[in-house]
C-alpha positions as CSV (number, residue, x, y, z in Angstrom):
1,M,56.9,163.3,-84.6
2,H,57.4,167.1,-84.4
3,Q,60.0,168.5,-82.1
4,A,58.8,171.2,-79.7
5,V,60.7,174.2,-78.3
6,F,60.3,176.4,-75.3
7,D,57.8,179.2,-75.6
8,N,59.2,182.7,-75.7
9,Q,58.3,183.4,-72.1
10,A,60.2,180.3,-71.0
11,A,63.2,181.3,-73.1
12,A,63.2,184.8,-71.5
13,F,63.0,183.1,-68.1
14,F,66.2,181.3,-68.7
15,L,68.0,184.3,-70.2
16,L,67.1,186.8,-67.4
17,P,69.4,185.6,-64.5
18,G,72.5,185.3,-66.6
19,F,72.2,188.6,-68.4
20,A,71.3,190.3,-65.2
21,A,74.5,189.0,-63.7
22,A,76.4,190.2,-66.8
23,L,74.9,193.6,-66.4
24,L,76.0,193.9,-62.8
25,A,79.6,192.9,-63.7
26,Q,79.6,195.4,-66.6
27,L,78.3,198.2,-64.3
28,V,81.3,197.6,-62.1
29,N,83.5,197.6,-65.2
30,W,82.0,201.0,-66.2
31,R,82.6,202.3,-62.7
32,L,86.2,201.3,-62.7
33,N,87.1,202.0,-66.4
34,G,84.6,204.6,-67.5
35,D,87.4,206.7,-69.1
36,F,87.8,204.1,-71.9
37,P,85.6,204.9,-75.0
38,G,82.6,202.7,-75.4
39,V,82.6,201.1,-72.0
40,R,79.4,202.9,-70.8
41,W,77.6,201.8,-73.9
42,W,78.2,198.2,-73.0
43,S,76.4,198.8,-69.7
44,I,73.6,200.7,-71.4
45,G,73.2,197.9,-74.0
46,L,73.0,195.1,-71.4
47,A,70.6,197.2,-69.3
48,L,68.2,197.6,-72.3
49,H,68.6,193.9,-73.1
50,V,67.7,192.9,-69.5
51,A,64.8,195.3,-69.5
52,G,63.3,193.7,-72.6
53,I,63.8,190.2,-71.3
54,A,62.3,191.1,-67.9
55,I,59.2,192.5,-69.6
56,R,58.8,189.2,-71.6
57,V,59.1,187.1,-68.5
58,N,56.1,188.9,-66.9
59,Y,53.8,188.1,-69.8
60,P,52.2,184.7,-69.3
61,D,50.8,184.7,-72.9
62,E,51.8,186.5,-76.0
63,P,51.9,190.2,-75.2
64,N,49.7,192.8,-77.0
65,L,51.0,194.8,-79.9
66,M,52.5,197.6,-77.8
67,G,54.1,195.1,-75.4
68,M,55.6,193.2,-78.3
69,F,57.0,196.3,-79.8
70,A,58.5,197.4,-76.4
71,I,60.2,194.0,-75.9
72,N,61.6,193.9,-79.4
73,V,62.7,197.5,-79.4
74,L,64.4,197.2,-76.0
75,V,66.3,194.0,-76.8
76,M,67.4,195.1,-80.3
77,A,68.3,198.6,-79.1
78,G,70.5,197.0,-76.5
79,Q,72.3,195.0,-79.1
80,F,72.9,198.1,-81.2
81,A,74.2,199.9,-78.1
82,L,76.7,197.0,-77.5
83,L,77.8,197.4,-81.2
84,Y,78.2,201.1,-80.9
85,G,80.3,200.7,-77.7
86,L,82.5,198.2,-79.5
87,C,82.9,200.5,-82.5
88,R,84.0,203.3,-80.2
89,F,86.4,201.0,-78.3
90,A,87.9,199.9,-81.6
91,G,88.2,203.5,-82.8
92,R,86.1,203.0,-86.0
93,P,82.9,204.5,-87.2
94,M,79.5,202.9,-86.6
95,F,78.1,200.7,-89.4
96,V,75.5,203.4,-90.2
97,K,74.2,202.1,-93.5
98,T,74.1,198.5,-92.4
99,M,72.4,199.5,-89.1
100,V,69.7,201.7,-90.9
101,V,68.9,198.9,-93.4
102,T,68.7,196.3,-90.7
103,L,66.5,198.5,-88.5
104,V,64.1,199.4,-91.3
105,A,63.8,195.8,-92.5
106,Y,63.4,194.6,-88.9
107,A,60.7,197.2,-88.1
108,A,58.8,196.5,-91.3
109,V,58.7,192.7,-90.7
110,L,57.8,193.2,-87.0
111,I,54.8,195.5,-87.9
112,Y,53.7,193.0,-90.6
113,S,54.0,189.9,-88.3
114,S,52.3,191.7,-85.4
115,A,49.6,193.8,-87.0
116,V,48.8,192.0,-90.2
117,Q,49.8,188.4,-90.3
118,H,49.8,187.8,-86.5
119,S,52.6,185.2,-87.0
120,I,54.8,184.3,-84.0
121,M,57.0,182.3,-86.4
122,I,57.7,185.3,-88.5
123,R,58.3,187.5,-85.5
124,T,60.7,185.0,-84.0
125,F,62.7,184.5,-87.2
126,N,62.8,188.3,-87.7
127,F,64.2,188.8,-84.2
128,A,66.7,186.0,-84.7
129,G,67.9,187.5,-88.1
130,G,68.4,191.0,-86.7
131,L,70.2,189.6,-83.7
132,A,72.5,187.5,-85.8
133,I,73.4,190.5,-88.0
134,V,74.3,192.7,-85.1
135,C,76.4,189.9,-83.5
136,G,78.1,189.3,-86.8
137,L,79.1,193.0,-87.0
138,Q,80.5,192.9,-83.5
139,L,82.5,189.8,-84.4
140,S,84.0,191.6,-87.3
141,L,85.5,194.2,-85.0
142,L,87.3,191.8,-82.7
143,P,90.4,191.0,-84.9
144,R,91.1,194.8,-85.3
145,I,91.3,195.2,-81.5
146,A,93.0,191.8,-80.7
147,R,95.9,192.2,-83.2
148,R,97.0,195.3,-81.3
149,E,96.1,194.6,-77.7
150,G,95.8,190.8,-77.2
151,W,93.4,188.0,-78.0
152,T,92.0,186.9,-74.6
153,G,89.1,189.2,-74.4
154,A,88.4,188.9,-78.1
155,I,88.3,185.1,-78.0
156,V,85.9,185.1,-75.0
157,L,83.6,187.6,-76.7
158,A,83.8,185.8,-80.0
159,A,82.7,182.6,-78.2
160,A,79.8,184.5,-76.7
161,Y,78.7,185.9,-80.0
162,G,79.2,182.6,-81.8
163,L,77.2,180.7,-79.2
164,T,74.4,183.3,-79.4
165,I,74.2,182.8,-83.2
166,A,74.4,179.0,-82.7
167,G,71.6,179.1,-80.2
168,I,69.5,181.2,-82.5
169,A,70.1,178.8,-85.4
170,A,69.4,175.7,-83.3
171,R,66.1,177.1,-82.1
172,G,65.2,178.1,-85.6
173,I,65.9,174.6,-86.9
174,A,63.8,173.1,-84.1
175,M,61.0,175.5,-85.0
176,A,61.3,174.8,-88.7
177,I,61.1,171.0,-88.1
178,G,58.3,171.3,-85.6
179,G,56.3,173.9,-87.5
180,P,54.1,176.6,-85.9
181,D,52.6,174.2,-83.4
182,S,55.9,173.6,-81.8
183,I,56.2,177.2,-80.6
184,G,54.9,177.6,-77.0
185,A,54.5,173.9,-76.6
186,L,57.0,173.6,-73.9
187,H,57.3,175.6,-70.7
188,V,59.8,175.9,-67.8
189,G,60.5,172.4,-66.4
190,E,59.6,170.5,-69.5
191,S,61.8,168.7,-72.1
192,L,63.3,170.8,-74.9
193,G,63.2,168.2,-77.6
194,L,66.1,168.8,-80.0
195,L,68.1,170.9,-77.5
196,G,67.8,168.6,-74.5
197,R,66.4,169.3,-71.0
198,Q,66.2,172.7,-69.3
199,T,69.4,172.1,-67.3
200,L,71.4,172.1,-70.6
201,V,69.7,175.3,-71.6
202,Q,70.5,177.0,-68.3
203,I,74.2,175.9,-68.6
204,F,74.3,177.2,-72.2
205,V,72.7,180.6,-71.3
206,T,75.1,181.0,-68.3
207,I,78.1,180.4,-70.5
208,V,76.9,182.9,-73.1
209,A,76.1,185.6,-70.4
210,T,79.5,185.0,-68.7
211,G,81.2,185.4,-72.1
212,Y,79.5,188.8,-72.6
213,S,80.4,189.9,-69.1
214,Y,84.0,188.8,-68.8
215,G,84.8,189.3,-72.5
216,Y,84.3,193.1,-72.2
217,I,86.2,193.1,-68.9
218,L,89.1,191.2,-70.4
219,M,89.2,193.6,-73.4
220,V,89.5,196.6,-71.0
221,N,92.3,194.8,-69.1
222,N,94.1,194.1,-72.4
223,R,93.7,197.8,-73.4
224,S,95.2,198.9,-70.0
225,R,98.2,196.6,-70.3
226,W,98.8,197.7,-73.9
227,Q,98.7,201.3,-72.9
228,M,101.2,200.6,-70.1
229,R,103.5,199.0,-72.7
230,Q,103.1,202.0,-75.0
231,M,103.9,204.3,-72.2
232,A,107.1,202.4,-71.5
233,T,108.3,202.4,-75.1
234,E,106.6,205.4,-76.7
235,D,107.5,209.1,-76.5
236,A,104.5,210.8,-74.9
237,L,105.0,214.1,-76.9
238,T,105.5,212.8,-80.5
239,G,104.1,209.3,-80.3
240,A,107.3,207.9,-81.8
241,P,109.1,205.1,-80.1
242,N,111.4,206.3,-77.3
243,R,115.0,205.6,-76.4
244,R,114.2,202.3,-74.6
245,A,112.4,201.1,-77.7
246,F,115.3,202.3,-79.9
247,D,117.9,200.4,-77.8
248,A,115.9,197.2,-78.1
249,E,115.2,197.6,-81.8
250,I,118.7,198.3,-82.9
251,M,120.0,195.3,-80.9
252,H,117.4,193.1,-82.6
253,A,118.2,194.5,-86.0
254,A,121.9,193.9,-85.4
255,L,121.2,190.2,-84.6
256,R,119.1,189.9,-87.7
257,V,121.7,191.4,-90.1
258,R,124.3,189.1,-88.6
259,R,122.1,186.1,-89.2
260,D,120.9,187.1,-92.7
261,K,124.2,188.6,-93.8
262,T,122.7,191.9,-94.8
263,Y,123.6,195.6,-94.0
264,L,122.3,197.7,-91.1
265,G,121.9,201.4,-91.6
266,L,121.5,204.2,-89.0
267,A,120.7,207.9,-89.4
268,L,120.9,210.3,-86.5
269,M,119.0,213.5,-86.8
270,D,119.1,216.8,-84.9
271,L,116.8,219.7,-85.4
272,D,118.8,222.8,-86.1
273,H,118.8,225.7,-83.5
274,F,116.0,224.1,-81.5
275,K,117.1,225.8,-78.3
276,K,116.6,229.1,-80.0
277,V,113.0,228.2,-80.9
278,N,112.3,227.4,-77.2
279,D,114.0,230.6,-76.0
280,T,112.3,232.8,-78.6
281,Y,108.8,231.4,-78.9
282,G,108.4,229.2,-75.8
283,H,108.3,225.5,-75.1
284,A,104.8,225.1,-76.5
285,A,106.1,226.1,-79.9
286,G,109.1,223.8,-79.4
287,D,106.8,220.9,-78.6
288,A,104.7,221.6,-81.6
289,L,107.8,221.6,-83.8
290,L,108.9,218.2,-82.4
291,R,105.4,216.8,-83.2
292,H,105.5,218.3,-86.7
293,F,108.9,216.9,-87.4
294,A,107.9,213.4,-86.2
295,D,104.8,213.5,-88.5
296,L,106.8,214.6,-91.5
297,V,109.3,211.8,-91.0
298,N,106.6,209.1,-90.5
299,D,105.1,210.2,-93.8
300,T,108.3,209.4,-95.7
301,L,109.1,206.0,-94.2
302,R,108.5,202.5,-95.3
303,E,106.8,200.0,-93.0
304,T,110.1,198.3,-92.3
305,D,111.9,201.4,-91.2
306,F,112.2,202.3,-87.5
307,F,112.1,205.9,-86.4
308,A,112.5,207.0,-82.7
309,R,113.0,210.0,-80.6
310,I,116.2,209.4,-78.5
311,G,116.7,212.7,-76.8
312,G,115.4,216.3,-76.7
313,E,115.6,217.3,-80.3
314,E,117.5,214.1,-81.3
315,F,115.9,211.4,-83.5
316,A,117.2,208.2,-85.0
317,L,116.3,206.1,-88.0
318,V,117.1,202.4,-88.3
319,V,117.0,200.8,-91.7
320,A,117.5,197.1,-92.3
321,D,119.2,195.8,-95.4
322,A,120.4,199.3,-96.3
323,S,123.2,200.5,-98.5
324,S,125.1,203.7,-98.0
325,D,123.2,205.3,-101.0
326,S,119.7,204.1,-99.9
327,I,120.0,205.5,-96.3
328,H,121.6,208.7,-97.6
329,L,118.6,209.1,-100.0
330,A,116.1,208.4,-97.2
331,A,117.8,211.0,-95.0
332,E,117.8,213.5,-97.8
333,R,114.1,213.0,-98.3
334,I,113.6,213.8,-94.6
335,R,115.8,216.8,-94.8
336,S,114.1,218.2,-97.9
337,A,110.6,217.6,-96.4
338,V,111.5,219.5,-93.2
339,E,113.0,222.4,-95.1
340,S,110.0,222.8,-97.4
341,S,107.3,222.5,-94.7
342,N,106.4,225.5,-92.6
343,L,104.7,225.1,-89.2
344,V,102.0,227.7,-88.8
345,L,101.3,228.5,-85.1
346,P,99.1,231.2,-83.6
347,T,102.1,233.2,-82.5
348,C,104.6,232.5,-85.3
349,I,105.5,230.6,-88.4
350,L,108.4,228.2,-88.0
351,N,110.6,227.0,-90.9
352,A,112.9,224.4,-89.3
353,T,115.8,222.5,-90.8
354,V,117.5,219.3,-89.7
355,S,121.1,218.0,-89.8
356,V,121.6,214.2,-90.4
357,G,124.5,211.8,-90.1
358,S,124.2,208.4,-91.7
359,A,126.2,205.2,-91.4
360,V,126.0,201.6,-92.6
361,A,127.6,198.7,-90.9
362,D,129.7,196.3,-93.0
363,L,127.9,193.2,-94.5
364,G,126.7,190.9,-91.7
365,E,128.3,192.9,-89.0
366,S,126.5,194.0,-85.8
367,D,128.7,196.3,-83.8
368,V,126.1,198.8,-82.8
369,E,128.5,200.9,-80.8
370,A,130.7,201.4,-83.8
371,L,127.7,202.1,-86.0
372,Y,126.3,204.7,-83.6
373,R,129.7,206.4,-83.2
374,A,130.1,206.6,-87.0
375,A,126.6,208.2,-87.4
376,D,127.3,210.6,-84.6
377,V,130.5,211.7,-86.1
378,A,128.8,212.3,-89.4
379,L,126.0,214.3,-87.7
380,Y,128.7,216.5,-86.0
381,R,130.2,217.1,-89.5
382,A,126.8,218.0,-90.9
383,K,126.4,220.6,-88.1
384,S,130.0,221.9,-88.6
385,N,129.5,222.3,-92.3
386,G,126.6,224.7,-92.0
387,R,123.6,222.5,-90.8
388,N,120.6,221.6,-93.0
389,R,122.6,218.8,-94.7
390,V,123.2,215.1,-94.7
391,E,126.7,213.7,-94.2
392,R,127.8,210.1,-94.6
393,A,130.1,208.3,-92.3
394,D,133.4,206.7,-93.2
395,L,133.6,203.0,-93.6
396,I,132.9,201.2,-90.3
397,P,135.4,198.4,-89.3
398,P,134.1,194.8,-88.7
399,A,132.8,194.1,-85.2
400,L,134.3,191.8,-82.6
401,D,132.2,188.6,-82.1
402,A,132.2,189.2,-78.3
403,I,130.0,192.3,-78.6
404,V,127.2,190.5,-80.4
405,G,124.1,190.1,-78.2
406,A,125.5,192.2,-75.4
407,R,123.3,195.1,-74.2
408,V,125.3,198.2,-74.6
409,N,124.7,201.9,-74.1
410,I,124.9,202.9,-77.7
411,A,124.9,206.6,-76.8
412,G,128.1,206.2,-74.8
413,E,126.5,207.8,-71.8
């Protein structure tokens, strides 16, 4: 016995309330968080999707050719709008080649199945295939966002996309088993064969629509919290970690080197004659120089190195498992890069230099106060000896056990 599935009008009838509610929630999200990139496109995408579904609900029979094109174009355009919004939110380019190929193939099959073959089976599978591709592309973006900002929104959206693909696949299987005669055999209020009764379908669609709605909202909330954390630990001017982040990092690094019996290196850096730059060319030039310096340093670092801005023109570099030679060489690379790089501004050309003091704690020791003092003394010596140079600190004595784990003001302020 063939299994029957709901006709397309009945399927649209079940989809419409859930996606209309998702659209309303997303419009509120857009109103409250419209400054986030991509959010408005989620509202636009859901609006197009709802418009296509609503048109299909109002057709008691299969629509004419123009009506069929309008429905398919609206729904598929809505899905691509959702994808574009997610690409913007993730900060990556749109999948242009994949999108063009998918749209061309989708349009070609739609024209053939509507104007030539007049096959509802082909149209339905064509729509399901295009929808599955777009949902798959959206799924591929979620880990990129979640790794940085949190997984709650990504998990909810992934569930919504996954259930959408699963629903498409289940309907396709039922149609493949039942054949062409199964399409349109069941209407609202009748049994759904393989997929159960209409109550189960309503629950399924509600879960999917809720996933779309709240998944996007949760992702925006995750972005807001992440930005607040960034503001608390990131220097607004240079984008480098700030003093608070440096304090936390060096304490954690000290505990790691004590546990692993390795060395901990610290380099303190000070841009030479920075006050003169501000006084001569203005604070805008000084700010540009600070950003330029931070960019140069970041280009020379390894992933395991930690670079932070700890004061006006003062920066610090924390290097785990460092020897005196290795951190001296790292500091020398920074000094050389700064000296050889001119900053071209509309009003002037700046050729800055930097003085650096480096120090390495004894094997397995974690006295960050002593380490900071030693690097600071070496920095003072670099300035006293003519600036634009790197000086190493003298040997640092072992730390007292009592200081380990204590939160200290390593600047001595």
